[in-house]
C-alpha positions as CSV (number, residue, x, y, z in Angstrom):
1,M,35.2,174.6,7.4
2,P,35.0,173.2,11.3
3,R,38.3,171.0,11.1
4,I,38.5,168.9,14.3
5,T,40.5,166.5,15.9
6,V,39.6,164.2,18.8
7,E,42.1,163.0,21.1
8,L,41.0,159.5,22.8
9,L,41.9,156.4,24.9
10,S,41.9,153.8,22.8
11,G,39.3,151.1,23.2
12,R,35.7,152.7,21.6
13,T,34.3,150.7,19.0
14,L,33.2,151.9,15.6
15,E,29.6,152.5,16.7
16,Q,31.0,155.0,19.2
17,R,32.7,156.9,16.6
18,R,29.9,156.6,14.5
19,D,27.9,157.9,17.2
20,F,30.0,160.4,18.3
21,A,31.0,161.6,14.4
22,K,27.4,162.3,13.8
23,A,26.2,164.2,17.3
24,V,29.3,166.7,16.6
25,A,28.4,167.8,13.0
26,D,24.6,168.1,13.6
27,N,26.1,170.4,16.8
28,A,28.3,172.2,14.1
29,V,25.8,172.6,11.2
30,D,23.6,173.6,14.4
31,I,25.8,176.0,15.9
32,L,28.3,177.1,13.9
33,G,26.0,176.7,10.2
34,A,28.5,174.8,8.9
35,R,27.7,172.9,6.2
36,R,27.5,168.8,7.0
37,E,30.0,167.8,4.1
38,D,32.7,170.7,6.0
39,V,32.7,169.2,8.9
40,W,35.9,166.7,9.2
41,M,37.1,165.0,12.1
42,V,39.5,163.0,12.7
43,F,40.1,160.8,15.6
44,R,43.7,159.8,17.3
45,D,44.0,157.3,19.9
46,F,46.7,156.8,22.1
47,T,47.2,154.3,24.7
48,A,47.1,154.7,28.5
49,D,51.0,154.4,28.4
50,I,51.8,157.4,26.9
51,V,49.1,159.8,28.4
52,A,49.7,161.9,31.7
53,N,47.1,163.8,33.6
54,G,48.8,165.9,36.0
55,G,52.0,163.4,36.1
56,I,49.8,160.8,36.7
57,L,50.1,158.4,33.4
58,A,46.6,157.3,33.1
59,S,47.5,153.5,32.9
60,E,48.2,153.9,37.0
61,D,46.4,156.7,37.5
62,E,44.0,155.0,40.0
63,T,40.4,157.3,39.6
64,R,41.1,155.9,36.5
65,A,40.5,152.5,36.5
66,G,37.0,152.1,35.9
67,V,37.3,153.5,32.6
68,L,40.2,151.9,31.4
69,A,39.0,148.4,32.1
70,A,35.3,149.3,30.7
71,L,37.3,150.4,27.2
72,A,39.4,146.9,27.6
73,K,36.5,144.7,27.4
74,D,35.3,146.4,24.3
């Protein structure tokens, strides 16, 4: 029974989450031999000001500017 936690910066659409969940479940069935109904997944959202990579807040990381701008549009 795969239990999967997905942590994302806030801003993904319902359609993106649905597509991602289906793709992960498909792969869990194909690769792990899991029953589809046993693939359990939870999404956790984080705002860019509470996540840091390499000591830099995602909200202040210039290399993430494009990603953050795209998320803000959705």
